[in-house]
C-alpha positions as CSV (number, residue, x, y, z in Angstrom):
1,X,7.7,-90.5,-104.2
2,X,9.6,-94.0,-103.4
3,X,10.8,-96.8,-105.7
4,X,8.1,-98.7,-106.2
5,X,8.9,-102.3,-104.7
6,X,7.8,-105.7,-106.2
7,X,7.7,-108.7,-104.2
8,X,5.3,-111.0,-106.4
9,X,6.4,-110.5,-109.9
10,X,8.4,-113.2,-111.1
11,X,12.0,-113.1,-111.4
12,X,13.1,-113.0,-115.3
13,X,17.5,-113.4,-115.9
14,X,18.3,-109.4,-116.0
15,X,21.1,-107.9,-117.4
16,X,23.6,-107.1,-113.7
17,X,23.2,-103.8,-115.0
18,X,20.3,-102.9,-114.0
19,X,19.6,-105.2,-111.0
20,X,22.4,-105.5,-108.4
21,X,22.5,-109.2,-105.5
22,X,20.4,-107.0,-102.7
23,X,17.2,-107.7,-102.7
24,X,15.8,-104.1,-102.1
25,X,16.7,-103.1,-106.2
26,X,18.9,-100.9,-105.1
27,X,20.6,-100.8,-108.1
28,X,17.8,-100.6,-110.3
29,X,18.3,-98.7,-113.9
30,X,15.9,-97.2,-116.2
31,X,15.6,-99.2,-119.7
32,X,14.8,-96.0,-121.6
33,X,17.8,-94.0,-120.4
34,X,20.5,-96.8,-118.7
35,X,21.1,-94.2,-115.6
36,X,20.2,-94.8,-111.9
37,X,19.7,-91.8,-110.9
38,X,16.5,-91.0,-110.2
39,X,15.5,-93.5,-107.6
40,X,12.5,-91.8,-106.5
41,X,11.5,-91.8,-110.3
42,X,11.9,-95.4,-111.1
43,X,8.9,-97.6,-111.3
44,X,9.6,-101.2,-111.8
45,X,7.1,-103.5,-114.0
46,X,4.8,-105.9,-112.4
47,X,5.0,-109.1,-114.6
48,X,9.3,-108.4,-115.3
49,X,10.1,-106.3,-113.1
50,X,12.3,-103.7,-115.3
51,X,13.1,-100.3,-114.0
52,X,11.8,-97.6,-115.9
53,X,11.9,-93.5,-115.6
54,X,8.1,-92.0,-114.8
55,X,9.8,-88.7,-117.3
56,X,10.9,-92.0,-120.3
57,X,8.4,-92.8,-120.7
58,X,5.8,-92.4,-123.9
59,X,3.3,-91.3,-122.4
60,X,5.0,-90.2,-119.5
61,X,4.1,-90.3,-115.7
62,X,3.3,-88.0,-114.0
63,X,3.0,-90.3,-110.1
64,X,3.6,-94.3,-109.4
65,X,0.5,-95.7,-110.4
66,X,-1.4,-97.2,-107.4
67,X,-2.1,-101.2,-108.0
68,X,-1.0,-103.0,-111.1
69,X,1.4,-101.4,-113.8
70,X,3.4,-103.2,-117.2
71,X,6.0,-102.0,-118.9
72,X,5.3,-101.2,-122.8
73,X,6.7,-104.3,-123.7
74,X,4.9,-106.4,-121.5
75,X,1.1,-103.9,-121.5
76,X,-0.8,-106.2,-123.8
77,X,-3.6,-103.0,-124.8
78,X,-0.8,-100.9,-126.5
79,X,-3.8,-100.1,-128.6
80,X,-7.1,-99.0,-127.6
81,X,-9.8,-100.5,-129.2
82,X,-12.1,-98.6,-131.2
83,X,-15.5,-97.9,-130.2
84,X,-18.4,-99.0,-132.7
85,X,-19.3,-96.5,-135.1
86,X,-22.7,-97.2,-134.8
87,X,-25.3,-93.8,-133.9
88,X,-27.2,-96.1,-131.3
89,X,-24.4,-97.0,-129.7
90,X,-22.8,-93.4,-129.3
91,X,-26.3,-91.9,-128.8
92,X,-27.1,-93.7,-125.6
93,X,-23.2,-92.4,-124.4
94,X,-23.2,-89.6,-124.9
95,X,-26.7,-89.2,-123.8
96,X,-27.4,-87.0,-126.8
97,X,-31.4,-85.8,-127.1
98,X,-32.0,-85.8,-130.6
99,X,-30.6,-88.1,-133.4
100,X,-27.9,-86.7,-135.3
101,X,-29.9,-86.2,-138.5
102,X,-32.2,-84.2,-137.3
103,X,-29.5,-82.1,-136.1
104,X,-29.3,-80.7,-139.9
105,X,-32.1,-77.7,-139.9
106,X,-30.3,-76.4,-136.8
107,X,-26.8,-76.6,-137.7
108,X,-27.5,-74.1,-140.5
109,X,-29.9,-71.9,-138.5
110,X,-27.1,-71.7,-136.1
111,X,-24.6,-71.4,-138.7
112,X,-26.3,-68.0,-139.6
113,X,-26.0,-67.2,-136.1
114,X,-22.8,-67.2,-135.4
115,X,-22.4,-65.8,-139.2
116,X,-24.1,-62.9,-137.7
117,X,-22.3,-62.9,-134.1
118,X,-18.8,-62.9,-135.4
119,X,-19.2,-60.0,-138.0
120,X,-19.5,-57.7,-134.8
121,X,-16.5,-59.3,-133.1
122,X,-13.6,-57.3,-135.2
123,X,-16.3,-53.8,-134.7
124,X,-15.6,-53.7,-131.1
125,X,-12.2,-53.1,-129.1
126,X,-12.7,-56.2,-126.4
127,X,-13.1,-59.1,-128.0
128,X,-15.8,-61.4,-127.7
129,X,-15.8,-65.5,-127.5
130,X,-16.7,-67.0,-129.9
131,X,-18.6,-71.1,-130.6
132,X,-17.1,-73.8,-131.9
133,X,-18.4,-74.8,-135.8
134,X,-19.5,-78.4,-135.9
135,X,-18.6,-80.3,-139.2
136,X,-21.1,-80.3,-141.1
137,X,-21.5,-83.6,-142.2
138,X,-23.1,-86.1,-139.7
139,X,-20.9,-89.3,-140.6
140,X,-18.2,-87.2,-139.7
141,X,-19.5,-86.0,-136.8
142,X,-20.0,-89.9,-135.9
143,X,-16.3,-90.4,-136.0
144,X,-15.7,-87.5,-133.9
145,X,-17.6,-89.4,-131.7
146,X,-16.5,-92.4,-131.5
147,X,-12.5,-91.2,-131.0
148,X,-14.2,-89.3,-127.7
149,X,-16.1,-92.6,-126.9
150,X,-13.1,-95.2,-127.5
151,X,-10.7,-92.8,-125.6
152,X,-13.4,-92.0,-122.6
153,X,-13.4,-96.5,-122.8
154,X,-9.7,-97.2,-122.4
155,X,-9.1,-94.8,-119.6
156,X,-12.3,-95.9,-117.6
157,X,-14.0,-92.4,-117.9
158,X,-17.4,-91.7,-117.8
159,X,-18.5,-89.3,-120.3
160,X,-19.4,-85.6,-118.2
161,X,-19.9,-82.1,-119.4
162,X,-20.2,-80.3,-116.4
163,X,-18.9,-80.3,-113.1
164,X,-19.5,-82.7,-111.2
165,X,-20.0,-82.5,-106.9
166,X,-19.8,-85.8,-105.6
167,X,-20.8,-86.6,-101.6
168,X,-17.7,-86.3,-99.3
169,X,-15.4,-83.7,-102.1
170,X,-16.3,-80.4,-102.1
171,X,-19.7,-79.5,-102.1
172,X,-20.8,-76.9,-104.9
173,X,-21.3,-74.5,-102.3
174,X,-17.8,-74.2,-101.9
175,X,-17.1,-73.2,-105.3
176,X,-17.9,-69.5,-104.7
177,X,-15.8,-67.2,-108.0
178,X,-15.4,-63.8,-105.4
179,X,-13.3,-66.1,-103.2
180,X,-10.6,-65.9,-105.3
181,X,-7.6,-64.8,-104.6
182,X,-6.7,-61.6,-106.3
183,X,-10.0,-61.7,-108.1
184,X,-11.9,-63.1,-110.9
185,X,-12.8,-62.4,-114.7
186,X,-16.5,-62.8,-115.2
187,X,-17.3,-63.2,-117.9
188,X,-20.3,-61.2,-119.6
189,X,-23.0,-62.1,-120.9
190,X,-23.1,-62.3,-123.9
191,X,-20.7,-64.5,-123.7
192,X,-22.3,-66.6,-121.2
193,X,-24.8,-66.9,-123.9
194,X,-22.1,-68.6,-126.3
195,X,-20.7,-70.9,-123.6
196,X,-24.7,-72.2,-123.0
197,X,-25.2,-72.0,-126.8
198,X,-21.9,-74.4,-127.0
199,X,-23.5,-77.0,-124.5
200,X,-27.0,-77.1,-125.7
201,X,-25.2,-77.3,-129.5
202,X,-23.6,-80.7,-127.4
203,X,-26.4,-81.9,-125.9
204,X,-27.9,-81.6,-129.9
205,X,-25.2,-84.7,-131.1
206,X,-23.6,-80.9,-132.7
207,X,-20.0,-81.2,-131.1
208,X,-16.6,-79.4,-131.8
209,X,-14.6,-80.4,-134.7
210,X,-11.9,-82.2,-133.0
211,X,-11.1,-85.6,-133.5
212,X,-9.0,-88.0,-130.7
213,X,-6.3,-89.4,-131.4
214,X,-3.7,-92.0,-129.7
215,X,0.2,-91.1,-129.9
216,X,2.2,-94.1,-129.1
217,X,4.5,-91.2,-127.4
218,X,2.3,-88.6,-126.2
219,X,-0.7,-91.6,-125.3
220,X,-4.4,-90.2,-126.2
221,X,-4.4,-86.7,-128.1
222,X,-6.5,-84.1,-129.6
223,X,-6.5,-83.0,-133.6
224,X,-8.5,-80.3,-134.6
225,X,-10.9,-81.8,-137.8
226,X,-11.4,-78.7,-139.8
227,X,-10.4,-74.6,-139.5
228,X,-10.6,-73.2,-135.9
229,X,-11.0,-69.3,-135.9
230,X,-9.2,-67.4,-133.0
231,X,-11.0,-67.1,-129.5
232,X,-12.9,-70.5,-130.5
233,X,-15.0,-72.1,-127.3
234,X,-13.5,-75.3,-127.7
235,X,-14.5,-77.1,-124.8
236,X,-15.1,-76.3,-120.5
237,X,-12.6,-78.0,-118.4
238,X,-14.8,-80.5,-116.0
239,X,-14.4,-83.4,-113.9
240,X,-15.2,-83.8,-110.3
241,X,-14.7,-80.5,-107.6
242,X,-12.1,-81.4,-104.5
243,X,-11.0,-79.6,-102.3
244,X,-7.3,-79.3,-103.0
245,X,-6.0,-80.8,-99.5
246,X,-7.4,-84.3,-100.2
247,X,-6.2,-84.5,-102.9
248,X,-2.3,-83.4,-102.6
249,X,-1.2,-87.4,-102.8
250,X,-3.0,-87.9,-105.9
251,X,-1.6,-89.5,-108.7
252,X,-4.5,-88.3,-111.0
253,X,-2.0,-86.6,-114.3
254,X,-5.0,-84.1,-114.7
255,X,-6.1,-82.3,-112.2
256,X,-6.5,-78.3,-113.1
257,X,-7.0,-75.3,-110.6
258,X,-10.8,-74.6,-110.2
259,X,-10.6,-72.0,-107.2
260,X,-7.4,-70.5,-106.0
261,X,-8.0,-68.9,-102.1
262,X,-6.5,-67.2,-100.2
263,X,-7.1,-69.8,-97.2
264,X,-4.9,-73.1,-99.2
265,X,-7.7,-75.3,-97.3
266,X,-10.0,-74.0,-99.3
267,X,-8.7,-74.1,-102.8
268,X,-10.9,-76.4,-105.2
269,X,-9.4,-78.7,-108.6
270,X,-11.0,-80.1,-110.9
271,X,-10.4,-83.6,-110.7
272,X,-10.9,-86.2,-114.4
273,X,-10.3,-88.8,-113.6
274,X,-13.6,-90.2,-113.4
275,X,-15.7,-87.9,-115.1
276,X,-14.9,-85.9,-117.4
277,X,-14.7,-85.0,-121.4
278,X,-12.3,-83.9,-124.6
279,X,-10.7,-81.5,-122.7
280,X,-9.0,-84.4,-120.0
281,X,-7.2,-85.5,-123.1
282,X,-6.1,-81.9,-124.6
283,X,-1.9,-81.8,-123.9
284,X,0.2,-79.3,-122.1
285,X,3.5,-77.7,-123.3
286,X,7.0,-78.1,-122.1
287,X,7.2,-74.6,-121.5
288,X,10.4,-74.9,-120.7
289,X,11.6,-74.8,-123.7
290,X,11.5,-72.0,-127.1
291,X,10.0,-75.6,-129.8
292,X,7.8,-76.4,-126.7
293,X,6.0,-73.2,-126.6
294,X,5.1,-72.7,-130.2
295,X,2.7,-75.7,-130.1
296,X,0.1,-73.3,-127.6
297,X,-2.4,-72.9,-129.7
298,X,-4.8,-73.3,-126.6
299,X,-5.0,-70.6,-123.3
300,X,-7.0,-71.8,-120.2
301,X,-8.7,-69.0,-119.0
302,X,-10.8,-69.6,-115.3
303,X,-14.3,-66.8,-115.7
304,X,-16.4,-65.7,-113.0
305,X,-19.8,-67.4,-114.6
306,X,-22.8,-66.1,-112.3
307,X,-20.9,-66.8,-109.2
308,X,-19.5,-69.8,-109.4
309,X,-15.6,-70.4,-111.4
310,X,-15.1,-72.2,-114.3
311,X,-12.7,-73.7,-116.1
312,X,-12.4,-72.7,-120.5
313,X,-10.4,-73.4,-123.3
314,X,-10.0,-71.5,-125.7
315,X,-8.4,-70.8,-129.3
316,X,-5.3,-68.3,-128.7
317,X,-4.7,-68.5,-133.1
318,X,-6.4,-69.6,-135.5
319,X,-5.7,-73.6,-136.0
320,X,-5.4,-75.6,-138.7
321,X,-6.8,-79.2,-139.9
322,X,-5.5,-81.1,-138.6
323,X,-2.8,-79.6,-135.7
324,X,-2.9,-80.4,-132.3
325,X,-4.0,-78.7,-129.7
326,X,-2.2,-77.7,-126.7
327,X,-1.9,-75.2,-123.5
328,X,-0.1,-74.5,-120.9
329,X,-0.6,-76.2,-117.8
330,X,0.6,-73.6,-115.6
331,X,-1.1,-70.6,-116.7
332,X,0.2,-68.0,-114.3
333,X,1.5,-70.5,-111.6
334,X,4.0,-72.4,-113.2
335,X,3.5,-75.3,-110.3
336,X,3.5,-78.1,-112.7
337,X,6.6,-79.5,-113.9
338,X,6.7,-80.2,-117.8
339,X,10.2,-80.1,-118.4
340,X,10.0,-84.0,-119.4
341,X,6.5,-83.6,-121.2
342,X,6.8,-84.0,-125.0
């Protein structure tokens, strides 16, 4: 990565400490920290030509963005426009099969099933995954979905709740869990049924009790809108599936390993920048500090589901209402730099 050169932007009067006499801007310094170190991590605003370290921005950038980029002072979209809180628009946006009012009776039936299932959890040595428990108030569920629609619209992301296989990328036949280097945990039939229950609930408009909020420091982030129990399925991590070799220079900030094979050319990643769900906005921890590690309340687990690799985000402890959701991007791989995470 090299210093982004801006040649078409206007040249306002800048401090001599930030811009030197060289037309190549060799002496650019960061407007946040004042340092000119880590020049390869500096990006220049297309409007004012001021420089910022990628890791000094809030939210941070993982790489120099493609196309035009505007600093926080020049950006006109500091706060995203809220998605209309209109039931028909939200139903169409998420392609929900039934109206939200019609889900009340099915919600009660599902709660009874969950209560019966949860009574068996603690009696077994092996813990079972739990389905999420939607908010009972349909109007509150509408607000939760509208918050996600706001984030997806602001980031030009199409909603999808499944892995997508696009022509020219990795085909579905490439996603074979047995190819995982070192093997992969097989999701039991009971847990697979729980995952399918979560999927079917969402298709009816019964969503996890989560709210997407915009934070000036972290960008879009996700909060629990009611208490969530340990081992509850939060969501599946979805997006376009591609070979890692095709994405090594990608500037996407949320790629997730889907399949890690002994042959690097067959390793797969999930790319949620064009199509995704709420997982796109759940943030990672700074796993270099004790404070960062304490934030973690989700774990990211890859499972063999009927021979296909799938990635689930699961609560790893009880989560209180209003608590923000965080997980460790790195898992056991420790390859992603998180030292600048908030």
